[in-house]
SEKEKE-611160 format. One record per residue: residue in one letter; y negated, z negated, x of N, C-alpha, C in turn; residue number from 1. Coordinates in steps of 0.2 Angstrom, whole numbers, always signed. Each point is the difference from the previous one (the first is absolute). Layout:
BEGIN
ZANU  r    nc2    nc3    nc1   cac2   cac3   cac1    cc2    cc3    cc1    k
ZANU  a      Y      Z      X      Y      Z      X      Y      Z      X  NUM
...
This chain:
BEGIN
ZANU  r    nc2    nc3    nc1   cac2   cac3   cac1    cc2    cc3    cc1    k
ZANU  m   -387   -410   +574     +1     +0     -6     -3     -1     -7    1
ZANU  k     +0     +2     -5     -6     +1     -4     +4     -6     -4    2
ZANU  g     -7     -2     -4     +0     -6     -7     -5     +1     -5    3
ZANU  l     +2     -6     -3     -6     -3     -9     +1     -8     +4    4
ZANU  v     -8     -1     +1     +0     -4     +0     +0     -6     -8    5
ZANU  i     +5     -5     -1     +0     -2     -8     -1     -7     +1    6
ZANU  k     -1     -3     +5     -3     -8     -1     -5     -2     +7    7
ZANU  n     -4     -5     -1     -5     +1     +6     -2     -9     +1    8
ZANU  t     +3     -4     +4     +2    -10     -4     -7     +0     +6    9
ZANU  g     -3     +5     +3     -7     -1     +4     +3     +0     +8   10
ZANU  s     +4     -3     +4     +2     +5     +7     +6     +3     -1   11
ZANU  w     +4     -1     -5     +5     +6     +1     -2     +5     -7   12
ZANU  y     +3     +4     +1     +1     +6     -6     +9     +2     -1   13
ZANU  t     +1     +0     -4    +11     +1     -3     -4    +10     -1   14
ZANU  v     +3     +5     +2     +0     +6     +1     +7     +1     -2   15
ZANU  l     +1     +5     -6     +5     +4     -2     +0     +7     +3   16
ZANU  t     +5     +1     +4     -1     +5     +3     +4     +7     -4   17
ZANU  n     -2     +5     +3     +4     +6     -6     +5     -1     +0   18
ZANU  e     +6     -2     +6     +6     -2     -2     +4     -6     -2   19
ZANU  g     -6     -4     -6     +2     -5     -3     +1     -6     +1   20
ZANU  e     -2     +0     +8     -1     -7     +1     -4     -3     +0   21
ZANU  t     -2     -7     +1     -6     -5     +1     +0     -2     +7   22
ZANU  v     -4     -1     +3     -3     -1     +6     -4     -3     +0   23
ZANU  e     -2     -6     +2     -6     -5     +2     -3     +2     +6   24
ZANU  c     -6     +1     -3     -3     +3     +7     -8     -3     +2   25
ZANU  k     -2     +0     +7     -7     -3     +2     -5     +7     +2   26
ZANU  v     -7     +0     +0     -3     +4     +2     -2     -2     +7   27
ZANU  k     +1     +5     +7     +0     +1     +4     -9     -2     +1   28
ZANU  g     +1     -4     +6     -6     -4     +2     -6     +4     +0   29
ZANU  n     +2     +7     +2     -9     +6     -1     +0     +1     -4   30
ZANU  f     +4     +2     -4     -2     +1     -7     -8     +0     -4   31
ZANU  r     -2     -4     +1     -5     -5     -2     -6     +2     +2   32
ZANU  l     +2     +3     +6     -6     +4     +3     -4     +8     -1   33
ZANU  k     +5     +2     -4     -4     +8     -2     -2     +1     -4   34
ZANU  g     -7     -5     -1     -5     +0     -5     +2     +0     -8   35
ZANU  i     +7     -5     -1     -1     +0     -7     -3     -6     -3   36
ZANU  r     -5     +1     -3     -6     -7     -3     +6     -3     -5   37
ZANU  s     +3     -3     +3     +4     -5     -8     +3     -5     +4   38
ZANU  t     +1     -7     -3     +5     -4     +1     +7     +2     +1   39
ZANU  n     +1     +4     -4     +8     +1     -1     +3     +9     +1   40
ZANU  p     +0     +3     +7     -2     +6     +0     +6     +3     -2   41
ZANU  v     +5     -3     -1     +7     +3     -6     -2     -5     -6   42
ZANU  a     +4     +4     -6     -1     -2     -5     +7     +2     -4   43
ZANU  v     +1     -4     -6     +7     +2     -3     +0     +6     -3   44
ZANU  g     +4     +4     +1     -2     +7     -4     +0     +6     +5   45
ZANU  d     -3     -3     +7     -1     +6     +7     +7     +3     -1   46
ZANU  r     +0     +7     +3     +6     +3     +4     -2     +0     +8   47
ZANU  v     +6     -4     +2     -3     -1     +8     +5     +2     +4   48
ZANU  e     +2     -2     +5     +3     +4     +8     +3     -6     +2   49
ZANU  i     +3     -2     +0     +5     -7     +3     +3     +3     +7   50
ZANU  v     +2     -8     +6     +1     +3     +4     +5     -7     +2   51
ZANU  g     +7     +0     +1     +5     -5     -1     -4     -6     +8   52
ZANU  n     +3     -6     +1     +3     -2     +3     +8     -5     +2   53
ZANU  a     -1     -4     +6     +9     -2     +0     -2     -4     -1   54
ZANU  e     -3     -2     -4     +1     -9     -6     +3     +3     -8   55
ZANU  g     -1     +6     +0     +3     +2     -6     -8     +1     -6   56
ZANU  t     -6     -3     +1     -4     +4     -4     -4     +5     +6   57
ZANU  a     -6     +3     -4     -3     +6     +3     -7     -2     +0   58
ZANU  f     -2     +4     +4    -11     +2     +0     -1     +6     -5   59
ZANU  i     -4     -2     -2     -3     +9     -5     -6     -1     +5   60
ZANU  k     +2     +8     +2     -4     +3     +4     -5     +4     -4   61
ZANU  a     +1     +3     -4     -6     +4     -2     +1     +2     -5   62
ZANU  i     -6     +2     -8     -2     -2     -6     +2     +7     -2   63
ZANU  d     +3     +5     -5     -4     +7     -3     -5     -1     -2   64
ZANU  d     -3     +4     -1     -8     +3     -6     +2     -4     -6   65
ZANU  r     -6     -3     -1     +2     -5     -8     -4     +8     -4   66
ZANU  r     +3     -3     -7     -4     +6     -4     -5     -4     -5   67
ZANU  n     +0     -5     +0     -2     -7     -4     +0     -6     +3   68
ZANU  y     -5     -3     -1     +2    -10     +0     -5     -2     -4   69
ZANU  i     +3     -6     +0     -6     -6     -5     +0     -4     +6   70
ZANU  v     -9     -2     -2     -2     -4     +5     -6     -4     -1   71
ZANU  r     +0     -8     +3     -7     -3     +0     -1     -2     +7   72
ZANU  k     -5     -3     -1     -2     -4     +4     +2     -7     +3   73
ZANU  s     -1     -1     +7     +6     -5     +2     -3     -4     -5   74
ZANU  i     +3     -9     +1     -1     -7     -2     -6     -2     +6   75
ZANU  n     +2     +1     +5     -2     -4     +5     -4     +3     +5   76
ZANU  l     +2     +9     +2     -3     +2     +3     -4     +8     -4   77
ZANU  s     -7     -1     +0     -4     +6     -7     +1     +6     +3   78
ZANU  k     +0     +1     +7     -1     +5     +6     +8     +5     -3   79
ZANU  q     +4     -5     -1     +6     +4     -2     +1     +2     -6   80
ZANU  c     +7     +2     +1     +3     +1    -11     +8     -2     +2   81
ZANU  h     +1     -1     -6     +9     -2     -2     +0     +3     -4   82
ZANU  i     +9     +6     +1     +3     +4     -3     +5     -3     -3   83
ZANU  i     +0     -1     -7     +3     -2     -5     +5     +5     +0   84
ZANU  a     +0     +5     -1     +6     +5     +0     -1     +7     +0   85
ZANU  a     +5     +3     +3     -3     +9     +4     +4     +4     -5   86
ZANU  n     -1     +5     -1     +4     +6     -4     +4     -2     -4   87
ZANU  v     -5     +0     -6     +2     -2     -6     -2     +6     -5   88
ZANU  d     +4     -2     -6     -1     +7     -5     -6     -4     -5   89
ZANU  l     +1     -7     +0     -5     -3     -6     +1     -8     +2   90
ZANU  a     -6     -3     -3     -2     -5     +1     -1     -3     -9   91
ZANU  l     +3     -7     +1     +0     -4     -7     -4     -7     +2   92
ZANU  l     -7     -1     -2     -3     -5     +0     +2     -3     -5   93
ZANU  v     +2     -7     +1     +2     -4     -8     -6     -4     +3   94
ZANU  v     -3     -2     -7     -5     -2     -3     +1     -8     -4   95
ZANU  t     -5     -1     -1     +3     -8     -5     -7     -1     -4   96
ZANU  l     -1     +1     -6     -7     -4     -5     -1     -6     +3   97
ZANU  k     +6     -7     +1     +1     -5     +2     +7     -3     +1   98
ZANU  y     -1     -6     +6     +6     -3     +2     +2     +7     +6   99
ZANU  p     -3     +2     +7     -9     -2     -2     -4     +7     -2  100
ZANU  e     -5     -2     +0     -5     +6     -2     -1     +6     +5  101
ZANU  t     +2     +6     -2     -3     +5     +7     -7     +4     -6  102
ZANU  s     -3     -1    +10     -8     +2     -2     +0     +7     +0  103
ZANU  t     -5     +4     -6     -1     +5     +0     -1     +2     +7  104
ZANU  i     -4     -3     +5     -4     +3     +5     +8     +2     +5  105
ZANU  f     +4     -4     +2     +6     -1     +2     +5     +7     -2  106
ZANU  i     -2     -1     -6     +4    +12     -3     +0     +3     +2  107
ZANU  d     -8     -1     -1     -4     +6     +5     +0     +1     +5  108
ZANU  r     +0     -6     +4     +0     +1     +8     +8     +4     +2  109
ZANU  f     +4     -1     -4     +7     +2     +3     -1     +7     -3  110
ZANU  l     -1     +1     -8     -1     +7     -1     -3     +5     +6  111
ZANU  a     -5     -2     +0     -5     +3     +5     +4     +0     +6  112
ZANU  s     +4     -3     +3     +2     +1     +8     +4     +5     -3  113
ZANU  a     +7     -2     -3     +5     +4     -3     -2     +9     +0  114
ZANU  e     -8     +1     -3     -1     +5     -1     -3     +3     +6  115
ZANU  a     -1     -4     +7     -3     +1     +5     +7     +2     +5  116
ZANU  y     +5     +1     -2     +7     +0     +5     +3     +2     -6  117
ZANU  n     -2     +5     -5     +5     +3     -5     +6     +0     -3  118
ZANU  v     -1     -8     -1     +5     -5     -4     +1     -1     -7  119
ZANU  p     +2     +6     -4     +3     -2     -7     -1     -9     -1  120
ZANU  v     -3     +0     -6     +0    -10     -1     +2     +1    -10  121
ZANU  v     +5     -4     -2     -1     +0     -4     -1    -11     -3  122
ZANU  l     -4     +1     -4     -1     -9     -2     +2     -2     -4  123
ZANU  v     +5     -8     +2     +5     -3     -5     -1     -5     +1  124
ZANU  f     -4     -2     -8     +0     -6     -2     +3     -4     -2  125
ZANU  n     +3     -4     +4     +4     -5     +1     -2     -7     -5  126
ZANU  k     +4     -3     -3     +1     -7     -3     -3     +0     -9  127
ZANU  t     +0     +7     -1     -3     +0     -7     +2     -3     -6  128
ZANU  d     +6     -3     +1     +2     -7     -2     -4     -6     -2  129
ZANU  f     -4     -1     +4     -3     -6     +3     -6     +1     -7  130
ZANU  l     -3     +5     +0     -8     +1     -4     +2     -2     -6  131
ZANU  t     -7     -2     -1     -1     -2     -7     -3     +8     -3  132
ZANU  p     +0     -1     -9     -3     +7     +0     -7     +3     +1  133
ZANU  e     -3     -6     +2     -7     +2     +2     +0     +1     +5  134
ZANU  e     +5     -1     +7     -1     +3     +7     +5     +7     -1  135
ZANU  r     +5     +1     -5     +3     +5     -1     -5     +5     -1  136
ZANU  d     -3     -1     -4     -7     +5     +0     -3     +2     +6  137
ZANU  i     -4     -5     +1     -3     +1     +9     +7     +3     +3  138
ZANU  q     +5     +0     +2     +6     +3     +5     -1     +9     -6  139
ZANU  e     +0     +1     -3     -2     +5     -8     -4     +6     +6  140
ZANU  g     -9     -6     -1     -3     +4     +3     +0     +2     +8  141
ZANU  l     +3     -5     +5     +2     +4     +7     +3     +5     -1  142
ZANU  v     +5     -1     -3     +4     +6     -1     -3     +7     +0  143
ZANU  k     -4     +2     -5     -3     +2     -4     -4     +4     +4  144
ZANU  l     -3     -6     +5     -5     +2     +6     +1     +5     +6  145
ZANU  y     +7     -4     +2     +4     +4     +6     +3     +7     -2  146
ZANU  e     +4     +1     -8     +1     +5     +0     -3     +7     -2  147
ZANU  h     -7     -1     -2     -7     +3     -1     -1     +1     +5  148
ZANU  v     +0     -3     +9     -4     +1     +4     +9     +6     +5  149
ZANU  g     +6     -2     -2     +4     +6     +1     +6     -4     +3  150
ZANU  y     +0     -6     -2     +7     -5     +3     +5     +0     -4  151
ZANU  e     +7     +2     +1     +4     -5     -8     +0     -6     +1  152
ZANU  c     +2     -2     -5     -1     -7     +0     +6     -5     -5  153
ZANU  l     +5     -4     +1     +5     -3     -3     -2     -7     -3  154
ZANU  q     +3     -2     -5     -1     -8     -1     +7     -3     +1  155
ZANU  v     +2     -5     +5     +6     -2     -2     +0     -7     +0  156
ZANU  s     +6     -2     +0     +1     -6     +1     +6     +0     +4  157
ZANU  a     +2     -2     +7     +6     +2     +4     +5     -5     -1  158
ZANU  q     -3     -7     -2     +4     -5     -1     +4     -1     -7  159
ZANU  k     -3     +4     -5     +2     +0     -4     +5     +7     -1  160
ZANU  g     -3     +4     +2     +4     +8     +1     -4     +4     -3  161
ZANU  m     -3     -1     -5     -6     +3     -4     -3     +6     +5  162
ZANU  g     -1     +8     -3     -2     +4     +4     +2     +0     +7  163
ZANU  m     +6     -1     +2     +2     +2     +7     +5     +6     -1  164
ZANU  e     +2     +2     -8     +4     +6     +3     -5     +7     +0  165
ZANU  a     -7     +1     -2     -4     +4     +0     +0     +1     +8  166
ZANU  l     +0     -6     +4     -3     +0     +7     +7     +3     +5  167
ZANU  r     +5     +2     -4     +7     +2     +5     -1     +7     +2  168
ZANU  p     -3     +3     -6     +0    +10     +5     -5     +1     +0  169
ZANU  l     -5     -5     +1     -4     +2     +6     +0     -1     +6  170
ZANU  l     +5     -4     +2     +4     -2     +6     +4     +2     +4  171
ZANU  q     +4     +4     -5     +6     +3     +4     -1     +8     +4  172
ZANU  d     +4     -3     +6     +1     +5     +4     -7     +0     +5  173
ZANU  k     -5     -5     -2     -6     -2     +5     -1     -6     +4  174
ZANU  i     -4     +1     +3     -1     -5     +5     -6     -5     -3  175
ZANU  t     +1     -2     -3     -3     -6     -3     -6     -6     +3  176
ZANU  v     -7     +0     +2     +1     -8     +5     -4     -5     -8  177
ZANU  l     +1     -4     +2     -1     -7     -7     -5     -2     +3  178
ZANU  s     -6     -1     -4     -6     -5     +4     -4     -7     -6  179
ZANU  g     -4     -2     +3     -3     -5     -4     -1     -7     +2  180
ZANU  n     -5     -2     -1     -2     -7     +0     +5     -3     +1  181
ZANU  s     +1     -8     +3     +7     -3     +0     +1     -3     -8  182
ZANU  g     +5     +0     -2     -1     -5     -7     +2     +6     -4  183
ZANU  v     +0     +6     +1     +0     +5     -7     +5     +3     +0  184
ZANU  g     +4     -3     +0     +8     +2     -2     +5     +4     +4  185
ZANU  k     -2     +1     +4     +2     +7     +5     +8     +1     +1  186
ZANU  s     +1     -7     +3     +8     -1     +0     +3     +0     -7  187
ZANU  t     -2     -3     -4     +2     -1     -6     +3     +6     -4  188
ZANU  i     -5     +7     +3     +0     +5     -2     +6     +5     +3  189
ZANU  i     -1     -2     +7     +8     +2     +4     +4     -2     -2  190
ZANU  n     +0     -6     -2    +10     -3     -3     +1     +1     -6  191
ZANU  a     -6     +4     -4     +2     +4     -7     +2     +4     +2  192
ZANU  l     -2     +3     +4     +2     +9     +4     +7     +0     +5  193
ZANU  i     +2     -3     +1     +4     -1     +5     +5     -8     +0  194
ZANU  p     +3     +0     -4     +2     -8     +0     +3     -3     +5  195
ZANU  s     +3     +3     +2     +3     +1     +8     -3     -4     +4  196
ZANU  a     -8     +0     +2     -2     -2     +4     -2     -6     +0  197
ZANU  n     -1     -4     -6     -1     -6     +0     -4     -2     +4  198
ZANU  l     -8     +0     -1     -5     +0     +5     -2     -9     -5  199
ZANU  r     -3     -3     +6     -3     -6     -1     -8     +0     -6  200
ZANU  t     +0     -3     -6     -6     +0     +0     -3     -6     -2  201
ZANU  g     -7     -1     -1     -4     -6     +2     -4     -2     -6  202
ZANU  d     -3     -5     +2     -4     -3     -5     -5     +1     -1  203
ZANU  i     -4     -2     -5     -9     +2     +1     -3     -9     +1  204
ZANU  s     -5     +1     +4     -3     -6     +4     -3     -3     -9  205
ZANU  d     +4     -5     -2     -6     -2     -5    -11     -2     +3  206
ZANU  a     +0     -2     +3     -6     -1     +3     -6     +5     -1  207
ZANU  h     +3     +8     +3     -3     +5     +0     +3     +7     -6  208
ZANU  e     +5     -1     +0     +3     +4     -6     +3     +8     +4  209
ZANU  t     -2     -3     +9     +2     +5     +4     +9     +1     +3  210
ZANU  g     +2     +4     +2     +5     +5     +1     +2     -5     +7  211
ZANU  m     +6     -2     +2     +4     -5     +4     +4     +6     +4  212
ZANU  h     -2     +2     +7     +5     +7     +4     +6     -3     +0  213
ZANU  t     +6     +5     -3     +6     +0     +0     +4     +5     +5  214
ZANU  t     -5     +4     +1     +2     +6     +3     -3     +1     +7  215
ZANU  t     +4     -1     +6     -4     -2     +7     +1     +9     +3  216
ZANU  f     +3     +1     -3     +1     +9     +5     +0     +6     -5  217
ZANU  s     +0     +3     +3     +2     +7     -3     +6     +3     +0  218
ZANU  e     +3     +2     -6     +7     +2     +2     -1     +7     -8  219
ZANU  m     +6     +4     +3     +2     +6     -4     +8     -1     -3  220
ZANU  l     +1     -2     -7     +4     +0     -2     +2     +6     -5  221
ZANU  a     +7     +3     +0     +1     +3     -4     +2     -1     -7  222
ZANU  l     -2     +8     -4     -1     -3     -7     +6     +3     -3  223
ZANU  p     +3     -3     -7     +8     +3     +1     -1     +7     -6  224
ZANU  e     -2     +2     -2     -3     +6     -3     -2     +7     +5  225
ZANU  g     -1     -2    +10     -3     +4     +2     -6     -2     +1  226
ZANU  g     -5     +1     +8     -6     -2     +2     +3     -7     +4  227
ZANU  y     -8     -2     +2     +1     -6     +3     -9     -2     -4  228
ZANU  v     +0     -8     +1     -4     -4     +0     -3     -4     +6  229
ZANU  i     -7     -2     +2     +0     -1     +7     -5     -9     -3  230
ZANU  d     +4     -5     -2     -3     -6     +1     -3     -3     +4  231
ZANU  t     -8     -2     +1     -5     -1     +2     -5     -7     -1  232
ZANU  p     +0     -6     +6     -1     -4     -2     -7     +0     -4  233
ZANU  g     -5     -6     -6     -3     +1     -2     -7     -1     +5  234
ZANU  i     -7     +5     -4     -4     +1     +4     -7     -5     -3  235
ZANU  k     -3     -3     +2     -7     -4     -4     -6     +6     -2  236
ZANU  g     -3     +2     +8     -3     +6     -2     +3     +7     +3  237
ZANU  f     -5     +3     -4     +0     +7     +3     -3     +5     +3  238
ZANU  g     -4     +0     +7     -7     +1     +3     +1     +9     +2  239
ZANU  s     -4     +2     -2     -1     +7     +4     +2     -1     +7  240
ZANU  f     +2     +7     +3     +3     +0     +6     -3     +8     +3  241
ZANU  d     -5     +1     +5     -2     +6     +2     -2     +4     -3  242
ZANU  m     -4     +0     -6     -2     +4     -4    -10     +0     +1  243
ZANU  k     -1     +4     +0     -8     +3     -1     -2     -1     -6  244
ZANU  p     -6     -4     -1     -4     -1     -5     -3     +7     -5  245
ZANU  e     +2     +6     +3     -3     +5     -5    +10     +2     -1  246
ZANU  e     +2     -1     +3     +9     +2     -5     +3     -4     -4  247
ZANU  i     -3     -6     -2     +2     -5     -3     +2     +3     -9  248
ZANU  g     -7     +1     +1     -1     +5     -8     +6     +3     -1  249
ZANU  s     +3     +5     +5     +5     +5     -4     +6     -4     +0  250
ZANU  y     +1     -5     +1     +6     -2     +0     +1     -5     -7  251
ZANU  f     -6     -1     -5     +1     +0     -7     -3     +4     -3  252
ZANU  k     +7     +1     -3     -1     +8     -5     -5     -1     -4  253
ZANU  d     +0     -3     -6     -7     +0     -3     -4     +0     +3  254
ZANU  i     -4     -3     +5     -6     +2     +3     +0     +6     +3  255
ZANU  f     +7     +3     +1     -1     +7     +7     -1     +7     -4  256
ZANU  r     +3     -3     -7     -1     +4     -7     -8     +0     -1  257
ZANU  f     -3     -5     -1     -9     +2     -2     -2     +1     +8  258
ZANU  s     +1     -1     +4     -4     +1     +7     -2     +6     -1  259
ZANU  a     +3     +5     +0     -2     +9     +0     -7     +1     -4  260
ZANU  d     +0     -3     -7     -6     +0     -2     -8     -5     +4  261
ZANU  c     +1     -5     +4     -4     -2     +5     -7     +5     +3  262
ZANU  r     -4     -1     -1     -5     +4     +2     -1     +3    +11  263
ZANU  f     +4     -5     +1     +0     +0     +6     +9     -1     +2  264
ZANU  s     +0     +2     +5     +9     +2     +2     +0     -5     +4  265
ZANU  n     -4     -4     +4     +2     -7     +5     -4     -6     -6  266
ZANU  c     +1     +0     -7     -2     -5     -5     +6     -6     +4  267
ZANU  t     -2     -5     +0     +2     -6     +1     +1     -4     -8  268
ZANU  h     -2     +4     -3     +0     -5     -8     -1     -7     -2  269
ZANU  t     -6     +0     +6     -3     -7     -1     -8     +2     -1  270
ZANU  h     -4     +3     +1     -7     +1     -2     -3     +6     -2  271
ZANU  e     +4     +4     +3     -3     +8     -1     -2     +2     -6  272
ZANU  p     -5     +4     +1     -3     +3     -9     +5     +3     +1  273
ZANU  g     +3     +3     -7     +4     +6     -1     +9     -2     +0  274
ZANU  c     +1     -6     +0     +5     -4     +2     +5     +1     -8  275
ZANU  a     +5     +7     +2     +4     +0     -9     +3     -7     +2  276
ZANU  v     +3     -4     +7     +6     -5     -4     -5     -4     -3  277
ZANU  r     -5     -4     +3     -5     -5     -4     -1     +2     -5  278
ZANU  e     -2     +7     -4     +1     -1     -6     +5     -1     -4  279
ZANU  a     +6     +4     +1     +6     +0     -2     +1     -7     +0  280
ZANU  v     +0     -7     +5     +1     -5     -3     -4     -3     -4  281
ZANU  e     -7     +0     -1     -2     -2     -4     -2     +4    -10  282
ZANU  n     +6     +6     +2     +3     +0     -6     +6     +0     -1  283
ZANU  y     +4     -4     +3     +7     -4     +2     +5     +5     -3  284
ZANU  d     -2     +6     +5     +5     +6     +3     +3     -2     +5  285
ZANU  i     -4     -5     +5     +6     -3     +5     +0     -7     -2  286
ZANU  a     +5     -5     -1     -1     -5     +0     -4     -4     +5  287
ZANU  p     -6     -7     -1     -4     -4     +3     +4     -1     +3  288
ZANU  s     +7     -3     +0     +5     -3     +7     +3     +5     +5  289
ZANU  r     -1     +4     -2     +2     +4     +6     -5     +3     +5  290
ZANU  y     -5     +2     -3     -7     +0     +4     -1     -6     +3  291
ZANU  a     +1     -7     -1     -1     -5     +3     +6     +1     +5  292
ZANU  s     +4     +1     +1     +5     -2     +6     -1     +6     +2  293
ZANU  y     -4     +8     -1     -1     +3     +5     -6     -3     +3  294
ZANU  l     -6     -2     -2     -6     -5     +4     +5     -5     +5  295
ZANU  s     +5     -5     -3     +1     -3     +4     +5     +2     +7  296
ZANU  m     +2     +8     +0     +4     +1     +6     -7     +4     +3  297
ZANU  l     -7     +1     -3     -5     +2     +7     -1     -4     +3  298
ZANU  e     +2     -7     -3     -3     -4     +5     +4     -6     +4  299
ZANU  d     +5     +4     +2     +8     -1     +1     -4     -2    +11  300
ZANU  k     -6     +0     +1     -1     +3     +6     -3    -11     +0  301
ZANU  d     +2     -4     -5     +0     -7     +1     +7     +0     +1  302
ZANU  e     +2     -1     +7     +7     -1     +1     +5     -4     -4  303
ZANU  d     -3     -5     -3     +6     -7     -4     -3     +4     -7  304
ZANU  k     -2     +6     -1     +2     +0     -7     +5     +0     -4  305
ZANU  y     +4     +6     +4     +5     +1     -3     +5     -5     -1  306
ZANU  r     -1     -6     +2     +6     -5     +2     +1     -4     -5  307
ZANU  a     -6     +2     -5     -1     -5     -9     +7     +4     -4  308
ZANU  a     +3     -2     -5     +4     +4     -4     -4     -1     -7  309
ZANU  y     -4     -3     +0     -5     -1     -8     -8     +1     +1  310
């Protein structure tokens, strides 16, 4: 029997079968021995084959080939990855200028990982209503930066409903994954898109202005206008996984554009003479923040580096 994984609570997976039934499933014990270097070999969005048992539940016995996925380093096991979602048409990265602050390094690491696995991304700047005029100018600058790189950006206030109508046509008939730091308002966005979802939303820690986890597992929810959105737990850091240093530059659209003009084809854009990328940074054709994010990913051999959010 075939189906789609629509929910993952850790040890159990909810599968929507091709016949329209939902079945609670577990992974067969030997499934993890097939060379999948992941803490969760099955992810929401996976197409799977299941076999029923006498208890009325089922075992997942096989996963169909994935066309893409979003992956990050495991928090506790640096040699393994954690698959956030599979077989998605779009990723919405929800970011906030404050309450909490999303760092450009976090944004750029997510974008690079999505590029590596062929997942289109739209940046959603939420909580715009909290910003002072000066902060609005800063956010406008970030929007211009990422639009110049080649990413679509939206400025919204999910709580107030501002800008949300522009989001709906982007998601229609697609499978979209929402990601971002804890506290940026992913659950509030989903509640605005799907009022019946009634997801719990959390407060911001006054001491650190960081988000509190409210979503503890990944779940796929149906949109009224067609399509699905995948709600995911908030993440603090986003480390590169299984990327070779010489590949990282190709996952930064702006760096990749200029790298064709470097004197050496294997230029790392750090010290080589005739580096067009460093020249572009000096001329502000590439934002210094983007170049700093690129350098931070080159330094990921420090196993603890990816854990920090800022």
